[in-house]
C-alpha positions in Angstrom: 14.4 111.9 132.2 14.4 115.6 131.0 12.6 114.5 127.8 9.4 113.5 129.9 7.3 115.6 132.2 8.4 115.0 135.8 5.6 115.5 138.5 7.8 116.6 141.3 4.9 117.2 143.5 3.7 113.7 143.2 7.1 112.4 143.8 7.2 114.5 147.1 10.6 115.8 145.7 12.5 117.7 148.6 15.7 119.5 148.1 18.3 121.7 149.8 21.6 123.2 149.2 24.9 123.3 151.0 27.4 125.8 149.6 31.0 126.2 150.7 32.8 129.3 149.7 36.5 130.1 150.5 37.0 133.6 151.8 40.1 135.7 150.5 41.8 136.1 153.9 44.6 134.5 156.0 43.7 131.2 157.7 40.8 131.0 160.2 42.7 130.1 163.3 46.3 131.1 162.6 48.1 133.9 160.6 49.3 131.6 157.8 48.7 132.9 154.3 45.8 131.1 152.3 48.3 130.2 149.5 48.1 127.2 147.5 51.6 126.1 146.6 52.9 124.2 143.5 56.5 123.8 144.5 58.1 120.8 146.3 57.1 120.5 149.9 59.6 121.4 152.7 58.5 118.5 154.9 56.1 115.8 155.5 54.5 113.8 158.5 52.6 110.7 158.6 49.5 109.9 160.7 46.7 107.3 161.3 43.4 108.7 162.5 40.8 106.8 164.7 37.0 107.3 165.4 36.1 108.5 168.7 32.7 109.1 170.5 31.0 112.6 170.1 29.4 114.6 172.8 26.4 112.2 172.7 28.7 109.2 173.8 28.2 107.6 170.3 30.7 107.0 167.3 29.4 108.5 164.1 28.7 105.9 161.4 30.6 107.9 158.8 33.6 108.0 161.1 33.4 104.3 161.8 33.4 103.5 158.0 36.4 105.8 157.5 38.2 103.9 160.3 37.6 100.7 158.8 39.4 101.6 155.8 42.6 101.6 158.0 44.6 104.1 155.9 47.7 106.0 156.5 47.7 109.8 155.8 50.8 111.7 154.7 50.8 115.5 155.2 53.0 117.8 152.9 54.0 121.2 154.5 55.9 124.3 153.7 57.5 127.5 155.4 53.9 128.8 155.1 52.5 125.9 157.4 52.6 126.4 161.2 52.1 124.2 164.0 48.2 124.8 164.1 47.9 123.0 160.7 49.8 120.3 162.1 47.8 120.0 165.3 50.7 120.6 167.5 49.7 124.0 168.8 46.2 125.3 170.0 44.2 127.5 167.5 44.5 131.1 167.6 41.6 133.5 168.1 39.2 133.5 165.1 40.1 135.5 162.0 38.3 139.0 162.6 38.4 139.7 158.7 36.9 136.4 158.0 34.1 137.0 160.6 33.3 140.4 159.0 32.8 138.9 155.5 30.7 136.1 157.0 28.5 138.8 158.8 28.1 140.7 155.4 27.1 137.5 153.8 24.6 136.9 156.5 23.1 140.3 156.2 22.8 140.0 152.3 20.9 136.7 152.8 18.5 138.3 155.2 19.7 136.1 158.1 19.6 136.7 162.0 23.0 136.9 163.3 23.8 134.9 166.5 25.4 137.1 169.3 26.9 134.3 171.2 28.2 131.0 169.6 30.2 128.0 170.7 32.8 127.0 168.3 32.4 123.2 167.7 34.6 120.3 166.6 33.1 118.0 163.7 34.6 114.7 163.6 36.2 114.0 160.2 38.6 111.1 159.8 39.1 110.9 156.1 42.5 112.4 156.6 41.6 115.8 155.3 42.4 117.2 158.7 45.4 116.4 160.8 43.5 116.7 164.0 40.5 114.3 163.1 38.0 117.1 163.2 37.0 120.3 161.5 36.2 123.6 163.4 33.0 125.3 162.7 30.8 128.0 164.3 27.2 129.0 163.3 27.1 132.7 162.6 23.4 133.4 161.5 20.2 131.4 160.9 16.7 132.1 159.6 17.5 133.8 156.3 16.1 133.6 152.8 16.5 134.2 149.2 13.7 135.0 146.7 13.1 132.6 143.5 10.6 132.7 140.7 8.9 129.7 142.5 8.9 131.5 146.0 11.1 132.0 149.0 13.6 129.5 150.0 14.7 129.6 153.5 18.4 129.7 154.7 18.7 127.5 157.9 22.2 128.3 158.8 25.2 130.2 157.8 28.5 128.8 159.3 32.1 129.9 159.4 34.6 126.8 159.2 38.0 125.6 158.1 38.6 124.1 154.7 40.1 120.7 154.6 43.8 119.7 153.5 44.1 119.3 149.7 44.4 115.8 148.4 47.4 115.2 146.2 47.3 111.4 145.6 45.1 108.5 146.6 46.3 104.7 146.9 44.6 101.8 148.6 46.2 102.1 152.0 47.6 105.6 151.8 46.5 109.2 150.9 48.7 112.2 150.5 47.4 115.5 151.4 48.9 119.1 151.3 48.6 121.5 154.2 48.3 124.6 152.1 44.5 124.5 152.0 43.8 123.3 155.5 42.4 126.2 157.6 41.4 128.6 154.8 38.2 130.1 156.0 35.0 128.7 154.4 31.4 130.1 154.7 29.1 127.3 154.6 25.4 128.3 153.6 22.6 125.5 154.3 19.2 126.0 152.8 16.0 124.5 154.0 14.5 121.7 151.9 12.1 124.1 150.2 13.3 123.6 146.8 10.5 122.1 144.6 12.3 121.5 141.1 15.9 121.1 139.6 15.3 124.3 137.9 14.6 126.2 141.2 17.8 124.5 142.8 19.9 125.9 140.0 18.3 129.3 140.5 18.9 129.3 144.3 22.6 128.3 143.6 23.1 131.1 141.2 21.6 133.7 143.4 23.5 132.8 146.5 26.6 132.7 144.1 25.7 136.3 143.1 25.8 137.4 146.7 29.1 135.6 147.5 30.9 136.9 144.4 29.8 140.5 145.7 32.0 139.9 148.9 35.6 139.3 149.4 35.9 135.6 148.4 38.4 133.7 146.6 37.8 132.9 142.9 38.6 130.2 140.6 38.3 126.3 140.4 37.8 124.7 143.9 37.1 127.8 145.7 33.3 127.3 145.8 31.7 123.8 146.3 28.1 123.0 146.1 26.3 119.9 147.6 22.7 118.9 146.8 20.6 117.1 149.4 17.4 115.5 148.2 14.8 112.8 148.7 11.5 111.3 147.3 8.4 110.1 149.0 9.2 106.9 150.9 12.9 107.3 150.5 16.0 108.6 152.6 17.9 111.7 152.1 20.9 111.4 149.8 23.7 113.9 149.6 25.3 114.6 146.2 28.9 116.0 146.3 30.8 118.0 143.7 28.1 119.9 142.0 30.4 122.5 140.5 29.3 122.4 136.7 26.1 124.6 136.2 25.7 123.2 132.6 24.8 119.7 134.1 23.3 120.9 137.4 19.8 120.2 136.3 20.7 116.9 134.8 22.5 115.5 137.7 19.5 116.0 139.9 17.0 114.5 137.3 19.3 111.5 136.9 19.4 111.0 140.8 15.5 111.5 140.7 15.5 108.5 138.1 17.8 106.4 140.0 16.0 106.9 143.3 12.5 106.3 141.6 13.8 103.0 140.1 14.8 101.9 143.6 11.4 102.7 145.1 9.5 101.1 142.3 11.3 97.8 143.2 10.1 98.2 146.9 13.7 98.5 148.0 15.2 101.0 150.3 16.9 104.2 149.0 20.1 104.1 151.3 20.9 107.6 153.2 24.5 108.1 151.8 26.8 110.6 150.3 27.2 110.2 146.5 29.9 112.0 144.2 29.1 113.3 140.7 30.8 111.8 137.8 31.9 113.8 134.6 28.7 112.3 132.8 26.4 113.6 135.3 25.8 110.1 136.9 26.6 109.7 140.7 28.5 106.9 142.6 28.7 105.9 146.2 31.2 107.9 148.2 30.4 107.1 152.0 27.6 106.7 154.4 25.7 109.7 155.6 27.2 111.4 158.6 25.1 111.4 161.7 24.5 113.9 164.6 26.7 112.1 167.0 30.1 113.8 165.7 29.9 117.3 167.2 31.6 118.4 170.5 32.7 121.8 171.8 36.0 123.3 170.9 37.6 123.8 174.3 40.8 125.7 173.0 39.0 128.8 172.0 36.5 131.0 173.8 32.9 131.5 173.0 32.4 133.8 169.8 30.8 137.0 170.8 29.4 139.2 168.1 28.7 142.6 169.6 26.4 145.2 168.0 29.4 147.2 167.2 30.9 144.4 165.0 27.7 143.9 163.2 27.4 147.8 162.4 30.8 147.8 161.3 30.2 145.0 158.9 27.0 146.8 157.7 28.8 150.0 157.0 31.1 148.3 154.4 28.3 146.1 152.9 29.3 145.5 149.3 26.8 146.0 146.4 25.5 142.8 144.8 26.9 141.7 141.5 23.5 142.4 139.8 23.5 145.9 141.1 27.0 146.7 140.0 26.2 145.4 136.5 23.3 147.8 136.3 25.5 150.7 137.4 28.2 149.7 134.9 25.8 149.7 131.9 24.6 153.3 133.0 28.2 154.3 132.7 28.1 153.2 129.0 30.1 149.7 129.4 29.0 146.9 127.1 27.8 143.6 128.5 31.0 142.0 127.0 33.2 144.5 129.0 31.1 143.9 132.2 31.6 140.2 131.9 35.3 140.8 131.3 35.8 143.0 134.4 34.3 140.4 136.6 36.0 137.4 135.0 39.6 139.2 135.3 38.4 140.4 138.9 39.4 144.0 138.0 36.4 146.1 139.2 38.2 147.7 141.9 41.2 148.5 139.7 38.8 149.9 137.1 37.0 152.2 139.8 40.5 153.6 140.8 41.5 154.3 137.1 38.1 156.1 136.8 39.1 158.6 139.4 42.0 159.8 137.0 39.9 159.9 133.8 36.2 159.8 133.7 35.7 158.2 130.6 34.4 154.5 131.6 34.5 153.0 128.0 37.9 154.3 127.3 39.2 153.1 130.8 37.8 149.7 130.4 39.4 149.4 126.9 42.8 150.4 128.3 42.4 148.1 131.2 40.9 145.0 129.4 41.3 145.2 125.8 44.6 146.8 124.9 46.7 144.3 127.0 45.3 141.4 125.2 45.7 143.0 121.8 49.3 143.9 122.6 50.0 140.4 123.8 48.8 138.9 120.6 50.7 141.6 118.4 53.9 141.2 120.4 53.5 137.3 120.5 53.9 137.5 124.3 51.9 135.8 127.0 49.0 137.9 128.3 50.3 137.3 132.0 53.6 138.9 131.2 52.1 141.8 129.3 49.7 142.2 132.1 52.5 142.4 134.8 54.2 145.3 132.7 50.9 147.1 132.4 50.2 147.1 136.1 47.7 149.6 137.8 50.5 152.2 138.4 51.5 152.2 134.7 48.0 152.6 133.7 47.4 155.5 136.1 50.4 157.2 134.8 49.3 156.9 131.1 45.6 157.9 132.0 46.9 161.0 133.8 48.8 162.0 130.6 45.6 161.8 128.6 43.8 164.0 131.3 46.5 166.4 131.2 46.5 166.4 127.2 50.2 165.2 126.9 49.0 162.5 124.7 45.9 161.6 122.7 43.4 158.8 122.9 44.8 157.5 119.7 48.2 157.3 121.1 47.5 155.2 124.2 48.0 151.8 122.6 51.4 152.9 121.0 52.6 154.2 124.4 51.5 151.0 126.2 53.3 149.0 123.4 56.5 150.9 124.1 56.4 150.3 127.7 55.9 146.6 127.1 59.0 146.6 125.0 60.9 148.0 128.1 60.8 151.8 127.3 60.6 154.2 130.4 57.3 155.6 131.0 58.0 159.2 130.5 60.3 158.6 127.5 57.4 156.5 125.8 54.9 159.5 126.4 57.5 162.1 125.3 58.1 160.0 122.1 54.4 160.1 121.2 54.1 163.9 122.0 57.1 164.6 119.4 55.2 162.2 116.9 52.1 164.3 117.4 53.9 167.3 116.2 55.2 165.6 113.1 51.7 164.5 112.3 50.3 168.0 112.7 53.1 169.3 110.5 52.0 166.7 107.9 48.3 167.6 108.1 49.2 171.4 107.7 51.3 170.8 104.7 48.1 168.8 103.0 46.0 171.7 103.8 48.3 174.3 102.4 48.9 172.2 99.3 45.1 171.7 98.6 43.6 175.1 99.9 39.7 175.7 99.9 38.6 172.0 100.3 36.0 171.1 102.8 36.6 169.4 106.2 35.3 166.0 104.8 37.6 166.3 101.8 40.6 167.1 104.1 39.8 164.3 106.3 39.6 161.7 103.3 43.1 162.9 102.0 44.7 162.8 105.5 43.3 159.3 106.5 44.6 158.1 103.1 48.1 159.5 103.7 48.2 157.9 107.2 46.5 154.7 106.0 43.8 155.1 108.7 46.5 154.6 111.6 45.3 157.9 113.2 42.5 158.7 115.4 39.6 160.7 113.3 38.6 162.8 116.2 42.2 164.3 116.6 42.3 164.9 112.8 39.2 166.8 112.8 40.5 168.8 115.7 43.6 169.8 113.8 41.7 170.5 110.6 39.4 172.8 112.3 42.4 174.5 114.1 43.9 175.5 110.6 40.6 176.4 108.9 39.7 179.1 111.2 
């Protein structure tokens, strides 16, 4: 499909995105940590969930479909699981830190914050929630993002609970882990303003840029993107699992092709939820949920967002990732270094280290490059080396440079000694003593070959030390004795 020119306007292509992002806080309605466990569970419980009528008195079609499968659900729990996750205790007050982050995201998306909101229960009986529903609350609406093809409206920004984590699926049984259940999620729903697959990708990347600027979780599974789309004469189809940006456009193009072929045969495009396969094709997942599955959460009060709460969120509004990149470039960091800072999530650590030594390229090298090189040289895992060279250790070493206890050329050697288990002060002391020996050797060369130029001495000294010495340090010592 991508090989031929597609007339999206003629097809009346309509598209909107739903983006779900985990926040980096404790859980939304209890104090349990948002920690995904890999060890054996401490206990498990079994449940069967049933479809019930929503506020309007109707049973949702998607809930009826799930109930018809008649599955048993097994939930694995830990000492980091409480009675709220097991649906044996009412939810606590909404997480204030999560609310603050959701407000910051809303401001960055130019949305209008809602001062009073009713927390709602959304019927979900696929087993991913022990209670049979998901708690959700609208935080803001009527926002927008700008793209090359024009403005795309943000219809709503919601704060809600993440689902339990599926561990295994059988025909009549699904096993879930409760460690993920209740982790705060921000859901961002755009209007169907997107005109092409390329614009859909641009919107996803722009919203992702805003989210990554805030206190959100990173890594696989922490952000999930869904695409809602339709063609002229067809119904809305929701595509789940749009994580891979490399095939983002292809998936939408292939779905356009699938729907176009159905419409050409004068058949109906069913309104359904489809799942992305690794090859970019989609498959049926379940019927499209309806509106008859929402009812008020009676165990928590109305959410009131005061002007004071909004102002506090605005005061600590984070800079956008794109703005931070510009700032880092101005500090002299290469694009590669900037990418590493974001990838390793070490921006805050970098800023703290800069307060000790105002040399951004050197600080970035100490933080990002040296640990990898030492791990490779010592044949050790990077994670093990990274634990040795934590922020406190790097602060100590950079302070030693600032106080001229060691030179820049000695940093890596000091770090290697620390990784080998040597005491911080002893490692620096050793390098300091080594420095005196180096200076004595240089002085000896100058005395043995008097009257040469700086350049000539530099060549002799670098040859003597086989290049394993910093040229800046050498020239300083040469000039010191040529005065």
